Structures are given as structure tokens and as C-alpha cells.
All heavy atoms as a GROMACS GRO file, in nm:
protein
  629
    1MET      N    1  10.328   9.700  27.703
    1MET     CA    2  10.198   9.643  27.672
    1MET      C    3  10.217   9.524  27.578
    1MET      O    4  10.287   9.533  27.478
    1MET     CB    5  10.110   9.750  27.605
    1MET     CG    6   9.974   9.697  27.565
    1MET     SD    7   9.874   9.816  27.474
    1MET     CE    8   9.822   9.919  27.608
    2ALA      N    9  10.153   9.412  27.610
    2ALA     CA   10  10.164   9.292  27.528
    2ALA      C   11  10.086   9.310  27.399
    2ALA      O   12   9.981   9.374  27.396
    2ALA     CB   13  10.111   9.172  27.606
    3GLU      N   14  10.138   9.254  27.293
    3GLU     CA   15  10.071   9.261  27.164
    3GLU      C   16   9.947   9.175  27.166
    3GLU      O   17   9.947   9.064  27.218
    3GLU     CB   18  10.166   9.216  27.053
    3GLU     CG   19  10.111   9.241  26.916
    3GLU     CD   20  10.211   9.210  26.807
    3GLU    OE1   21  10.327   9.254  26.819
    3GLU    OE2   22  10.173   9.143  26.711
    4SER      N   23   9.840   9.226  27.110
    4SER     CA   24   9.714   9.154  27.106
    4SER      C   25   9.725   9.030  27.016
    4SER      O   26   9.789   9.035  26.911
    4SER     CB   27   9.604   9.245  27.051
    4SER     OG   28   9.485   9.173  27.032
    5PRO      N   29   9.661   8.920  27.055
    5PRO     CA   30   9.662   8.801  26.970
    5PRO      C   31   9.566   8.815  26.851
    5PRO      O   32   9.556   8.727  26.769
    5PRO     CB   33   9.619   8.689  27.063
    5PRO     CG   34   9.535   8.757  27.166
    5PRO     CD   35   9.596   8.894  27.182
    6ILE      N   36   9.497   8.929  26.843
    6ILE     CA   37   9.402   8.951  26.734
    6ILE      C   38   9.463   9.051  26.636
    6ILE      O   39   9.495   9.164  26.673
    6ILE     CB   40   9.267   9.004  26.787
    6ILE    CG1   41   9.205   8.901  26.881
    6ILE    CG2   42   9.173   9.036  26.671
    6ILE    CD1   43   9.080   8.947  26.950
    7SER      N   44   9.479   9.008  26.513
    7SER     CA   45   9.527   9.099  26.409
    7SER      C   46   9.409   9.132  26.318
    7SER      O   47   9.303   9.070  26.326
    7SER     CB   48   9.641   9.035  26.329
    7SER     OG   49   9.597   8.917  26.267
    8ASN      N   50   9.427   9.232  26.233
    8ASN     CA   51   9.315   9.270  26.147
    8ASN      C   52   9.363   9.326  26.014
    8ASN      O   53   9.480   9.362  26.000
    8ASN     CB   54   9.224   9.370  26.218
    8ASN     CG   55   9.288   9.506  26.235
    8ASN    OD1   56   9.298   9.582  26.139
    8ASN    ND2   57   9.333   9.537  26.356
    9LYS      N   58   9.269   9.332  25.921
    9LYS     CA   59   9.295   9.385  25.787
    9LYS      C   60   9.209   9.509  25.760
    9LYS      O   61   9.173   9.536  25.646
    9LYS     CB   62   9.263   9.279  25.682
    9LYS     CG   63   9.351   9.156  25.692
    9LYS     CD   64   9.311   9.056  25.585
    9LYS     CE   65   9.397   8.932  25.594
    9LYS     NZ   66   9.354   8.829  25.500
   10VAL      N   67   9.174   9.583  25.865
   10VAL     CA   68   9.083   9.696  25.849
   10VAL      C   69   9.139   9.798  25.751
   10VAL      O   70   9.070   9.840  25.658
   10VAL     CB   71   9.049   9.761  25.985
   10VAL    CG1   72   8.967   9.887  25.966
   10VAL    CG2   73   8.974   9.662  26.074
   11ARG      N   74   9.263   9.837  25.769
   11ARG     CA   75   9.322   9.938  25.680
   11ARG      C   76   9.322   9.891  25.535
   11ARG      O   77   9.284   9.963  25.443
   11ARG     CB   78   9.464   9.972  25.728
   11ARG     CG   79   9.527  10.081  25.646
   11ARG     CD   80   9.667  10.112  25.696
   11ARG     NE   81   9.729  10.207  25.608
   11ARG     CZ   82   9.785  10.318  25.646
   11ARG    NH1   83   9.790  10.349  25.774
   11ARG    NH2   84   9.840  10.399  25.560
   12GLU      N   85   9.365   9.768  25.514
   12GLU     CA   86   9.368   9.711  25.379
   12GLU      C   87   9.227   9.707  25.318
   12GLU      O   88   9.208   9.740  25.202
   12GLU     CB   89   9.426   9.570  25.387
   12GLU     CG   90   9.426   9.493  25.258
   12GLU     CD   91   9.477   9.350  25.275
   12GLU    OE1   92   9.551   9.322  25.372
   12GLU    OE2   93   9.440   9.267  25.191
   13MET      N   94   9.130   9.669  25.398
   13MET     CA   95   8.993   9.657  25.347
   13MET      C   96   8.932   9.794  25.318
   13MET      O   97   8.855   9.808  25.224
   13MET     CB   98   8.908   9.576  25.442
   13MET     CG   99   8.961   9.431  25.450
   13MET     SD  100   8.855   9.321  25.538
   13MET     CE  101   8.745   9.274  25.406
   14ARG      N  102   8.970   9.895  25.396
   14ARG     CA  103   8.924  10.031  25.366
   14ARG      C  104   8.977  10.074  25.229
   14ARG      O  105   8.904  10.131  25.148
   14ARG     CB  106   8.973  10.131  25.471
   14ARG     CG  107   8.895  10.136  25.596
   14ARG     CD  108   8.928  10.255  25.685
   14ARG     NE  109   9.068  10.277  25.713
   14ARG     CZ  110   9.146  10.370  25.652
   14ARG    NH1  111   9.097  10.449  25.560
   14ARG    NH2  112   9.273  10.383  25.687
   15PHE      N  113   9.104  10.046  25.204
   15PHE     CA  114   9.167  10.083  25.078
   15PHE      C  115   9.096  10.017  24.960
   15PHE      O  116   9.071  10.080  24.858
   15PHE     CB  117   9.315  10.046  25.078
   15PHE     CG  118   9.385  10.080  24.950
   15PHE    CD1  119   9.425  10.211  24.924
   15PHE    CD2  120   9.411   9.983  24.855
   15PHE    CE1  121   9.488  10.243  24.805
   15PHE    CE2  122   9.474  10.015  24.736
   15PHE     CZ  123   9.513  10.145  24.710
   16HIS      N  124   9.062   9.888  24.977
   16HIS     CA  125   8.996   9.814  24.869
   16HIS      C  126   8.846   9.841  24.861
   16HIS      O  127   8.779   9.788  24.773
   16HIS     CB  128   9.022   9.664  24.884
   16HIS     CG  129   9.166   9.627  24.862
   16HIS    ND1  130   9.231   9.646  24.742
   16HIS    CD2  131   9.259   9.576  24.945
   16HIS    CE1  132   9.356   9.608  24.751
   16HIS    NE2  133   9.377   9.565  24.875
   17SER      N  134   8.795   9.924  24.950
   17SER     CA  135   8.654   9.963  24.948
   17SER      C  136   8.643  10.108  24.902
   17SER      O  137   8.582  10.192  24.968
   17SER     CB  138   8.593   9.947  25.087
   17SER     OG  139   8.588   9.812  25.124
   18GLY      N  140   8.705  10.136  24.790
   18GLY     CA  141   8.698  10.271  24.734
   18GLY      C  142   8.774  10.373  24.816
   18GLY      O  143   8.735  10.490  24.819
   19GLU      N  144   8.881  10.329  24.882
   19GLU     CA  145   8.962  10.415  24.966
   19GLU      C  146   8.877  10.487  25.072
   19GLU      O  147   8.888  10.607  25.094
   19GLU     CB  148   9.044  10.512  24.882
   19GLU     CG  149   9.143  10.438  24.793
   19GLU     CD  150   9.242  10.529  24.722
   19GLU    OE1  151   9.271  10.638  24.774
   19GLU    OE2  152   9.289  10.489  24.615
   20MET      N  153   8.791  10.409  25.138
   20MET     CA  154   8.707  10.459  25.245
   20MET      C  155   8.796  10.522  25.354
   20MET      O  156   8.899  10.466  25.390
   20MET     CB  157   8.628  10.342  25.306
   20MET     CG  158   8.537  10.379  25.421
   20MET     SD  159   8.466  10.232  25.503
   20MET     CE  160   8.379  10.153  25.370
   21THR      N  161   8.756  10.638  25.404
   21THR     CA  162   8.834  10.702  25.508
   21THR      C  163   8.803  10.639  25.644
   21THR      O  164   8.701  10.571  25.662
   21THR     CB  165   8.804  10.853  25.517
   21THR    OG1  166   8.670  10.870  25.562
   21THR    CG2  167   8.827  10.922  25.383
   22GLN      N  168   8.891  10.665  25.740
   22GLN     CA  169   8.867  10.618  25.876
   22GLN      C  170   8.739  10.679  25.930
   22GLN      O  171   8.660  10.612  25.996
   22GLN     CB  172   8.985  10.654  25.967
   22GLN     CG  173   9.110  10.577  25.934
   22GLN     CD  174   9.232  10.629  26.007
   22GLN    OE1  175   9.241  10.747  26.038
   22GLN    NE2  176   9.327  10.540  26.031
   23GLN      N  177   8.715  10.805  25.898
   23GLN     CA  178   8.593  10.874  25.944
   23GLN      C  179   8.468  10.810  25.884
   23GLN      O  180   8.369  10.789  25.954
   23GLN     CB  181   8.599  11.023  25.908
   23GLN     CG  182   8.481  11.102  25.962
   23GLN     CD  183   8.476  11.105  26.113
   23GLN    OE1  184   8.579  11.122  26.179
   23GLN    NE2  185   8.358  11.087  26.170
   24GLU      N  186   8.472  10.776  25.756
   24GLU     CA  187   8.356  10.712  25.692
   24GLU      C  188   8.326  10.578  25.756
   24GLU      O  189   8.209  10.547  25.784
   24GLU     CB  190   8.382  10.694  25.542
   24GLU     CG  191   8.380  10.823  25.464
   24GLU     CD  192   8.429  10.808  25.321
   24GLU    OE1  193   8.512  10.718  25.293
   24GLU    OE2  194   8.386  10.888  25.236
   25LEU      N  195   8.429  10.498  25.783
   25LEU     CA  196   8.407  10.370  25.848
   25LEU      C  197   8.353  10.390  25.989
   25LEU      O  198   8.258  10.322  26.030
   25LEU     CB  199   8.537  10.288  25.852
   25LEU     CG  200   8.527  10.153  25.922
   25LEU    CD1  201   8.420  10.063  25.858
   25LEU    CD2  202   8.662  10.084  25.923
   26ALA      N  203   8.410  10.484  26.061
   26ALA     CA  204   8.364  10.513  26.197
   26ALA      C  205   8.216  10.548  26.199
   26ALA      O  206   8.140  10.497  26.283
   26ALA     CB  207   8.447  10.627  26.257
   27GLU      N  208   8.174  10.631  26.106
   27GLU     CA  209   8.033  10.670  26.098
   27GLU      C  210   7.944  10.551  26.065
   27GLU      O  211   7.835  10.537  26.121
   27GLU     CB  212   8.014  10.783  25.998
   27GLU     CG  213   8.073  10.914  26.046
   27GLU     CD  214   8.075  11.024  25.941
   27GLU    OE1  215   8.024  11.003  25.829
   27GLU    OE2  216   8.128  11.133  25.972
   28LYS      N  217   7.990  10.464  25.976
   28LYS     CA  218   7.911  10.346  25.939
   28LYS      C  219   7.890  10.251  26.056
   28LYS      O  220   7.787  10.186  26.065
   28LYS     CB  221   7.980  10.267  25.825
   28LYS     CG  222   7.961  10.325  25.690
   28LYS     CD  223   8.018  10.230  25.585
   28LYS     CE  224   7.978  10.278  25.448
   28LYS     NZ  225   7.988  10.175  25.348
   29VAL      N  226   7.990  10.240  26.143
   29VAL     CA  227   7.982  10.140  26.251
   29VAL      C  228   7.950  10.202  26.387
   29VAL      O  229   7.938  10.130  26.486
   29VAL     CB  230   8.110  10.054  26.259
   29VAL    CG1  231   8.130   9.980  26.127
   29VAL    CG2  232   8.233  10.134  26.295
   30GLY      N  233   7.938  10.335  26.393
   30GLY     CA  234   7.894  10.400  26.515
   30GLY      C  235   8.000  10.421  26.622
   30GLY      O  236   7.970  10.411  26.741
   31VAL      N  237   8.124  10.448  26.580
   31VAL     CA  238   8.232  10.477  26.675
   31VAL      C  239   8.306  10.603  26.629
   31VAL      O  240   8.275  10.658  26.524
   31VAL     CB  241   8.332  10.359  26.689
   31VAL    CG1  242   8.262  10.234  26.742
   31VAL    CG2  243   8.402  10.330  26.557
   32THR      N  244   8.404  10.645  26.705
   32THR     CA  245   8.484  10.760  26.666
   32THR      C  246   8.596  10.717  26.571
   32THR      O  247   8.634  10.600  26.566
   32THR     CB  248   8.549  10.828  26.789
   32THR    OG1  249   8.641  10.736  26.848
   32THR    CG2  250   8.443  10.870  26.890
   33ARG      N  251   8.649  10.815  26.500
   33ARG     CA  252   8.762  10.788  26.410
   33ARG      C  253   8.881  10.738  26.492
   33ARG      O  254   8.956  10.650  26.448
   33ARG     CB  255   8.801  10.916  26.333
   33ARG     CG  256   8.912  10.893  26.231
   33ARG     CD  257   8.958  11.022  26.167
   33ARG     NE  258   9.027  11.109  26.259
   33ARG     CZ  259   9.155  11.091  26.298
   33ARG    NH1  260   9.226  10.990  26.250
   33ARG    NH2  261   9.212  11.175  26.383
   34GLN      N  262   8.897  10.790  26.614
   34GLN     CA  263   9.008  10.748  26.699
   34GLN      C  264   8.999  10.599  26.732
   34GLN      O  265   9.102  10.532  26.745
   34GLN     CB  266   9.012  10.831  26.828
   34GLN     CG  267   9.055  10.974  26.806
   34GLN     CD  268   8.942  11.066  26.755
   34GLN    OE1  269   8.827  11.026  26.744
   34GLN    NE2  270   8.977  11.190  26.724
   35THR      N  271   8.878  10.546  26.745
   35THR     CA  272   8.860  10.403  26.770
   35THR      C  273   8.909  10.323  26.651
   35THR      O  274   8.978  10.222  26.667
   35THR     CB  275   8.714  10.370  26.802
   35THR    OG1  276   8.675  10.442  26.920
   35THR    CG2  277   8.693  10.221  26.823
   36ILE      N  278   8.876  10.367  26.531
   36ILE     CA  279   8.922  10.298  26.410
   36ILE      C  280   9.075  10.304  26.402
   36ILE      O  281   9.140  10.204  26.370
   36ILE     CB  282   8.858  10.359  26.283
   36ILE    CG1  283   8.705  10.347  26.288
   36ILE    CG2  284   8.915  10.294  26.156
   36ILE    CD1  285   8.651  10.206  26.301
   37VAL      N  286   9.134  10.418  26.434
   37VAL     CA  287   9.280  10.431  26.435
   37VAL      C  288   9.341  10.329  26.531
   37VAL      O  289   9.436  10.258  26.497
   37VAL     CB  290   9.323  10.575  26.474
   37VAL    CG1  291   9.474  10.581  26.500
   37VAL    CG2  292   9.283  10.674  26.367
   38ALA      N  293   9.286  10.320  26.651
   38ALA     CA  294   9.339  10.228  26.752
   38ALA      C  295   9.326  10.082  26.708
   38ALA      O  296   9.416  10.001  26.730
   38ALA     CB  297   9.268  10.249  26.886
   39ILE      N  298   9.215  10.048  26.643
   39ILE     CA  299   9.196   9.912  26.594
   39ILE      C  300   9.299   9.882  26.485
   39ILE      O  301   9.364   9.777  26.487
   39ILE     CB  302   9.052   9.892  26.542
   39ILE    CG1  303   8.954   9.894  26.659
   39ILE    CG2  304   9.041   9.760  26.464
   39ILE    CD1  305   8.808   9.902  26.617
   40GLU      N  306   9.315   9.974  26.390
   40GLU     CA  307   9.410   9.952  26.280
   40GLU      C  308   9.554   9.937  26.331
   40GLU      O  309   9.631   9.859  26.276
   40GLU     CB  310   9.404  10.068  26.181
   40GLU     CG  311   9.280  10.066  26.096
   40GLU     CD  312   9.279  10.173  25.988
   40GLU    OE1  313   9.376  10.253  25.979
   40GLU    OE2  314   9.182  10.178  25.911
   41LYS      N  315   9.588  10.008  26.436
   41LYS     CA  316   9.724  10.000  26.492
   41LYS      C  317   9.738   9.888  26.594
   41LYS      O  318   9.842   9.873  26.657
   41LYS     CB  319   9.762  10.134  26.556
   41LYS     CG  320   9.778  10.243  26.453
   41LYS     CD  321   9.824  10.372  26.517
   41LYS     CE  322   9.849  10.477  26.409
   41LYS     NZ  323   9.903  10.601  26.466
   42GLN      N  324   9.632   9.809  26.608
   42GLN     CA  325   9.626   9.695  26.699
   42GLN      C  326   9.654   9.735  26.844
   42GLN      O  327   9.710   9.658  26.920
   42GLN     CB  328   9.718   9.583  26.650
   42GLN     CG  329   9.672   9.533  26.514
   42GLN     CD  330   9.748   9.415  26.464
   42GLN    OE1  331   9.765   9.319  26.538
   42GLN    NE2  332   9.791   9.421  26.339
   43ARG      N  333   9.611   9.855  26.880
   43ARG     CA  334   9.618   9.900  27.018
   43ARG      C  335   9.490   9.867  27.092
   43ARG      O  336   9.483   9.881  27.214
   43ARG     CB  337   9.639  10.051  27.024
   43ARG     CG  338   9.772  10.096  26.974
   43ARG     CD  339   9.789  10.243  27.000
   43ARG     NE  340   9.896  10.297  26.920
   43ARG     CZ  341   9.900  10.420  26.871
   43ARG    NH1  342   9.801  10.503  26.897
   43ARG    NH2  343  10.000  10.460  26.800
   44TYR      N  344   9.387   9.830  27.018
   44TYR     CA  345   9.255   9.804  27.075
   44TYR      C  346   9.190   9.691  26.998
   44TYR      O  347   9.185   9.693  26.875
   44TYR     CB  348   9.170   9.932  27.066
   44TYR     CG  349   9.026   9.915  27.105
   44TYR    CD1  350   8.989   9.899  27.238
   44TYR    CD2  351   8.925   9.917  27.009
   44TYR    CE1  352   8.856   9.883  27.275
   44TYR    CE2  353   8.792   9.902  27.044
   44TYR     CZ  354   8.760   9.885  27.177
   44TYR     OH  355   8.628   9.871  27.213
   45SER      N  356   9.139   9.592  27.071
   45SER     CA  357   9.062   9.484  27.009
   45SER      C  358   8.915   9.516  27.026
   45SER      O  359   8.869   9.537  27.138
   45SER     CB  360   9.094   9.349  27.075
   45SER     OG  361   9.227   9.312  27.049
   46PRO      N  362   8.841   9.522  26.917
   46PRO     CA  363   8.700   9.562  26.927
   46PRO      C  364   8.616   9.454  26.996
   46PRO      O  365   8.654   9.337  26.999
   46PRO     CB  366   8.658   9.578  26.782
   46PRO     CG  367   8.747   9.484  26.708
   46PRO     CD  368   8.879   9.490  26.781
   47SER      N  369   8.503   9.498  27.048
   47SER     CA  370   8.406   9.402  27.101
   47SER      C  371   8.358   9.314  26.987
   47SER      O  372   8.375   9.348  26.868
   47SER     CB  373   8.287   9.477  27.162
   47SER     OG  374   8.213   9.543  27.060
   48LEU      N  375   8.298   9.204  27.021
   48LEU     CA  376   8.244   9.114  26.919
   48LEU      C  377   8.139   9.187  26.835
   48LEU      O  378   8.138   9.176  26.712
   48LEU     CB  379   8.184   8.990  26.986
   48LEU     CG  380   8.133   8.881  26.894
   48LEU    CD1  381   8.244   8.833  26.800
   48LEU    CD2  382   8.081   8.765  26.976
   49GLU      N  383   8.055   9.265  26.900
   49GLU     CA  384   7.952   9.340  26.828
   49GLU      C  385   8.015   9.437  26.728
   49GLU      O  386   7.972   9.443  26.612
   49GLU     CB  387   7.866   9.418  26.928
   49GLU     CG  388   7.757   9.500  26.861
   49GLU     CD  389   7.673   9.578  26.960
   49GLU    OE1  390   7.686   9.558  27.082
   49GLU    OE2  391   7.594   9.661  26.914
   50LEU      N  392   8.117   9.511  26.770
   50LEU     CA  393   8.183   9.605  26.679
   50LEU      C  394   8.255   9.531  26.567
   50LEU      O  395   8.253   9.575  26.452
   50LEU     CB  396   8.280   9.695  26.756
   50LEU     CG  397   8.356   9.798  26.672
   50LEU    CD1  398   8.263   9.883  26.588
   50LEU    CD2  399   8.442   9.884  26.764
   51ALA      N  400   8.315   9.418  26.597
   51ALA     CA  401   8.381   9.338  26.492
   51ALA      C  402   8.281   9.298  26.385
   51ALA      O  403   8.311   9.305  26.265
   51ALA     CB  404   8.448   9.216  26.554
   52PHE      N  405   8.161   9.257  26.427
   52PHE     CA  406   8.057   9.222  26.329
   52PHE      C  407   8.014   9.344  26.248
   52PHE      O  408   7.992   9.335  26.127
   52PHE     CB  409   7.936   9.160  26.398
   52PHE     CG  410   7.948   9.012  26.419
   52PHE    CD1  411   7.981   8.959  26.544
   52PHE    CD2  412   7.927   8.923  26.315
   52PHE    CE1  413   7.992   8.823  26.563
   52PHE    CE2  414   7.937   8.786  26.332
   52PHE     CZ  415   7.970   8.736  26.457
   53ARG      N  416   8.001   9.459  26.313
   53ARG     CA  417   7.962   9.581  26.240
   53ARG      C  418   8.067   9.619  26.136
   53ARG      O  419   8.034   9.659  26.025
   53ARG     CB  420   7.944   9.698  26.338
   53ARG     CG  421   7.815   9.694  26.413
   53ARG     CD  422   7.795   9.828  26.481
   53ARG     NE  423   7.730   9.810  26.607
   53ARG     CZ  424   7.750   9.883  26.715
   53ARG    NH1  425   7.838   9.981  26.714
   53ARG    NH2  426   7.685   9.860  26.826
   54ILE      N  427   8.194   9.607  26.174
   54ILE     CA  428   8.302   9.639  26.081
   54ILE      C  429   8.299   9.542  25.963
   54ILE      O  430   8.308   9.583  25.847
   54ILE     CB  431   8.439   9.638  26.152
   54ILE    CG1  432   8.447   9.757  26.250
   54ILE    CG2  433   8.553   9.641  26.050
   54ILE    CD1  434   8.567   9.753  26.343
   55ALA      N  435   8.286   9.414  25.990
   55ALA     CA  436   8.278   9.315  25.881
   55ALA      C  437   8.160   9.344  25.790
   55ALA      O  438   8.172   9.338  25.667
   55ALA     CB  439   8.269   9.175  25.940
   56ARG      N  440   8.047   9.377  25.849
   56ARG     CA  441   7.927   9.408  25.769
   56ARG      C  442   7.950   9.531  25.681
   56ARG      O  443   7.903   9.536  25.567
   56ARG     CB  444   7.808   9.430  25.862
   56ARG     CG  445   7.677   9.444  25.787
   56ARG     CD  446   7.558   9.446  25.879
   56ARG     NE  447   7.544   9.313  25.938
   56ARG     CZ  448   7.480   9.289  26.052
   56ARG    NH1  449   7.426   9.388  26.120
   56ARG    NH2  450   7.469   9.167  26.098
   57ALA      N  451   8.025   9.629  25.730
   57ALA     CA  452   8.055   9.749  25.651
   57ALA      C  453   8.134   9.714  25.526
   57ALA      O  454   8.124   9.783  25.425
   57ALA     CB  455   8.132   9.850  25.736
   58PHE      N  456   8.210   9.605  25.533
   58PHE     CA  457   8.287   9.559  25.417
   58PHE      C  458   8.218   9.444  25.343
   58PHE      O  459   8.275   9.385  25.252
   58PHE     CB  460   8.426   9.514  25.461
   58PHE     CG  461   8.511   9.624  25.518
   58PHE    CD1  462   8.565   9.613  25.645
   58PHE    CD2  463   8.537   9.740  25.446
   58PHE    CE1  464   8.644   9.713  25.699
   58PHE    CE2  465   8.614   9.841  25.498
   58PHE     CZ  466   8.668   9.829  25.625
   59ALA      N  467   8.096   9.410  25.385
   59ALA     CA  468   8.017   9.303  25.323
   59ALA      C  469   8.093   9.170  25.322
   59ALA      O  470   8.102   9.102  25.221
   59ALA     CB  471   7.973   9.342  25.181
   60CYS      N  472   8.150   9.138  25.438
   60CYS     CA  473   8.222   9.011  25.449
   60CYS      C  474   8.207   8.955  25.590
   60CYS      O  475   8.139   9.015  25.673
   60CYS     CB  476   8.370   9.030  25.414
   60CYS     SG  477   8.459   9.136  25.527
   61GLY      N  478   8.269   8.842  25.615
   61GLY     CA  479   8.262   8.779  25.745
   61GLY      C  480   8.367   8.834  25.841
   61GLY      O  481   8.468   8.891  25.800
   62VAL      N  482   8.342   8.816  25.970
   62VAL     CA  483   8.434   8.863  26.074
   62VAL      C  484   8.575   8.808  26.052
   62VAL      O  485   8.673   8.880  26.066
   62VAL     CB  486   8.381   8.827  26.214
   62VAL    CG1  487   8.482   8.859  26.321
   62VAL    CG2  488   8.251   8.900  26.242
   63GLU      N  489   8.586   8.680  26.018
   63GLU     CA  490   8.718   8.619  26.002
   63GLU      C  491   8.790   8.666  25.875
   63GLU      O  492   8.909   8.640  25.861
   63GLU     CB  493   8.707   8.467  26.005
   63GLU     CG  494   8.674   8.418  26.146
   63GLU     CD  495   8.677   8.267  26.158
   63GLU    OE1  496   8.671   8.198  26.055
   63GLU    OE2  497   8.685   8.220  26.272
   64ASP      N  498   8.719   8.735  25.787
   64ASP     CA  499   8.786   8.797  25.672
   64ASP      C  500   8.858   8.925  25.714
   64ASP      O  501   8.952   8.968  25.647
   64ASP     CB  502   8.685   8.830  25.562
   64ASP     CG  503   8.622   8.705  25.503
   64ASP    OD1  504   8.693   8.604  25.486
   64ASP    OD2  505   8.501   8.709  25.473
   65VAL      N  506   8.814   8.984  25.824
   65VAL     CA  507   8.871   9.109  25.873
   65VAL      C  508   8.965   9.086  25.991
   65VAL      O  509   9.072   9.144  25.998
   65VAL     CB  510   8.760   9.208  25.916
   65VAL    CG1  511   8.820   9.342  25.960
   65VAL    CG2  512   8.658   9.229  25.806
   66PHE      N  513   8.925   8.999  26.084
   66PHE     CA  514   9.000   8.976  26.207
   66PHE      C  515   9.050   8.833  26.213
   66PHE      O  516   8.978   8.740  26.178
   66PHE     CB  517   8.911   9.004  26.329
   66PHE     CG  518   8.864   9.146  26.336
   66PHE    CD1  519   8.741   9.182  26.284
   66PHE    CD2  520   8.944   9.244  26.393
   66PHE    CE1  521   8.698   9.314  26.287
   66PHE    CE2  522   8.902   9.376  26.397
   66PHE     CZ  523   8.779   9.411  26.345
   67GLN      N  524   9.174   8.817  26.262
   67GLN     CA  525   9.233   8.684  26.276
   67GLN      C  526   9.283   8.669  26.418
   67GLN      O  527   9.344   8.760  26.473
   67GLN     CB  528   9.351   8.665  26.180
   67GLN     CG  529   9.315   8.676  26.033
   67GLN     CD  530   9.294   8.819  25.987
   67GLN    OE1  531   9.368   8.909  26.023
   67GLN    NE2  532   9.190   8.840  25.908
   68PHE      N  533   9.257   8.553  26.476
   68PHE     CA  534   9.306   8.521  26.609
   68PHE      C  535   9.430   8.436  26.593
   68PHE      O  536   9.425   8.330  26.531
   68PHE     CB  537   9.200   8.448  26.690
   68PHE     CG  538   9.245   8.416  26.830
   68PHE    CD1  539   9.255   8.515  26.926
   68PHE    CD2  540   9.279   8.287  26.865
   68PHE    CE1  541   9.299   8.486  27.054
   68PHE    CE2  542   9.322   8.256  26.993
   68PHE     CZ  543   9.331   8.356  27.088
   69GLU      N  544   9.542   8.482  26.647
   69GLU     CA  545   9.668   8.411  26.637
   69GLU      C  546   9.680   8.313  26.752
   69GLU      O  547   9.698   8.355  26.867
   69GLU     CB  548   9.784   8.510  26.641
   69GLU     CG  549   9.776   8.622  26.538
   69GLU     CD  550   9.775   8.575  26.395
   69GLU    OE1  551   9.841   8.473  26.365
   69GLU    OE2  552   9.708   8.638  26.314
   70ASN      N  553   9.664   8.186  26.724
   70ASN     CA  554   9.680   8.084  26.829
   70ASN      C  555   9.825   8.077  26.872
   70ASN      O  556   9.916   8.084  26.792
   70ASN     CB  557   9.638   7.945  26.777
   70ASN     CG  558   9.489   7.929  26.770
   70ASN    OD1  559   9.416   7.993  26.845
   70ASN    ND2  560   9.444   7.845  26.681
   71ASP      N  561   9.846   8.059  27.003
   71ASP     CA  562   9.982   8.031  27.048
   71ASP      C  563   9.983   7.891  27.107
   71ASP      O  564   9.879   7.831  27.129
   71ASP     CB  565  10.034   8.137  27.145
   71ASP     CG  566   9.958   8.142  27.276
   71ASP    OD1  567   9.892   8.045  27.313
   71ASP    OD2  568   9.968   8.244  27.344
   72SER      N  569  10.098   7.840  27.137
   72SER     CA  570  10.109   7.701  27.182
   72SER      C  571  10.036   7.678  27.313
   72SER      O  572   9.985   7.569  27.338
   72SER     CB  573  10.255   7.660  27.194
   72SER     OG  574  10.320   7.742  27.290
   73ASP      N  575  10.028   7.778  27.400
   73ASP     CA  576   9.957   7.762  27.526
   73ASP      C  577   9.809   7.734  27.505
   73ASP      O  578   9.747   7.661  27.580
   73ASP     CB  579   9.971   7.886  27.614
   73ASP     CG  580  10.111   7.901  27.671
   73ASP    OD1  581  10.186   7.802  27.668
   73ASP    OD2  582  10.143   8.010  27.716
   74MET      N  583   9.752   7.793  27.403
   74MET     CA  584   9.608   7.777  27.382
   74MET      C  585   9.576   7.646  27.310
   74MET      O  586   9.470   7.591  27.328
   74MET     CB  587   9.555   7.894  27.301
   74MET     CG  588   9.576   8.024  27.376
   74MET     SD  589   9.482   8.154  27.306
   74MET     CE  590   9.330   8.126  27.395
   75THR      N  591   9.666   7.594  27.229
   75THR     CA  592   9.635   7.475  27.152
   75THR      C  593   9.650   7.347  27.234
   75THR      O  594   9.599   7.244  27.195
   75THR     CB  595   9.725   7.466  27.026
   75THR    OG1  596   9.861   7.466  27.065
   75THR    CG2  597   9.696   7.579  26.932
   76ASN      N  598   9.718   7.355  27.347
   76ASN     CA  599   9.732   7.233  27.426
   76ASN      C  600   9.672   7.246  27.566
   76ASN      O  601   9.722   7.190  27.662
   76ASN     CB  602   9.879   7.189  27.433
   76ASN     CG  603   9.968   7.292  27.500
   76ASN    OD1  604   9.921   7.381  27.567
   76ASN    ND2  605  10.099   7.279  27.479
   77GLY      N  606   9.565   7.326  27.575
   77GLY     CA  607   9.493   7.337  27.700
   77GLY      C  608   9.563   7.421  27.805
   77GLY      O  609   9.530   7.411  27.924
   78GLY      N  610   9.658   7.503  27.767
   78GLY     CA  611   9.724   7.591  27.860
   78GLY      C  612   9.843   7.531  27.933
   78GLY      O  613   9.900   7.592  28.021
   79THR      N  614   9.882   7.410  27.897
   79THR     CA  615   9.997   7.348  27.960
   79THR      C  616  10.111   7.341  27.861
   79THR      O  617  10.090   7.335  27.742
   79THR     CB  618   9.965   7.207  28.012
   79THR    OG1  619   9.922   7.126  27.903
   79THR    CG2  620   9.856   7.212  28.117
   80LYS      N  621  10.230   7.336  27.912
   80LYS     CA  622  10.347   7.325  27.823
   80LYS      C  623  10.410   7.190  27.832
   80LYS      O  624  10.396   7.119  27.923
   80LYS     CB  625  10.451   7.431  27.861
   80LYS     CG  626  10.400   7.567  27.826
   80LYS     CD  627  10.510   7.669  27.844
   80LYS     CE  628  10.460   7.803  27.793
   80LYS     NZ  629  10.561   7.900  27.782
   0.00000   0.00000   0.00000
């Protein structure tokens, strides 16, 4: 499986939010704890809606939680 170009700081942000548990975050954003586990391990990229809910749970912007890693194919229109 190819690594997702989207990385995240969910685990780090949970720790800095009073050591919020995966279950607490899951309940706040309306998903299962297993979904949070998969996101933290970068096995699953959340929908845009879920990304916004997660950012809102931490009272910050989406780009504070999720980062898109540009590669050379994307920066030059897909040509090499």
C-alpha cells in the first residue's frame, strides 16, 4: 500500500489537549475509536468534513492538524 501524501498531528494534538483519549476524540467528531487509530497511523485519510470536525475539536484550522506533502509530479502539472 502506498503511503498517503497527507500526514497529520492528531496524536500530538490529543496529547496537548489534556491527554485526550482516542475514544474522547472519536465521540467529539462522531466516528469510532478505530477510525481515529487509522488516521493517526496514516492508514486512512479522513474526508474533508471529518478533517474539519477534528480541527474544530482542537480549536484550530485544518492545516494545523493535516499537511499535504507535495511531490514533484504535482508541482509541475504532472509532467517530469
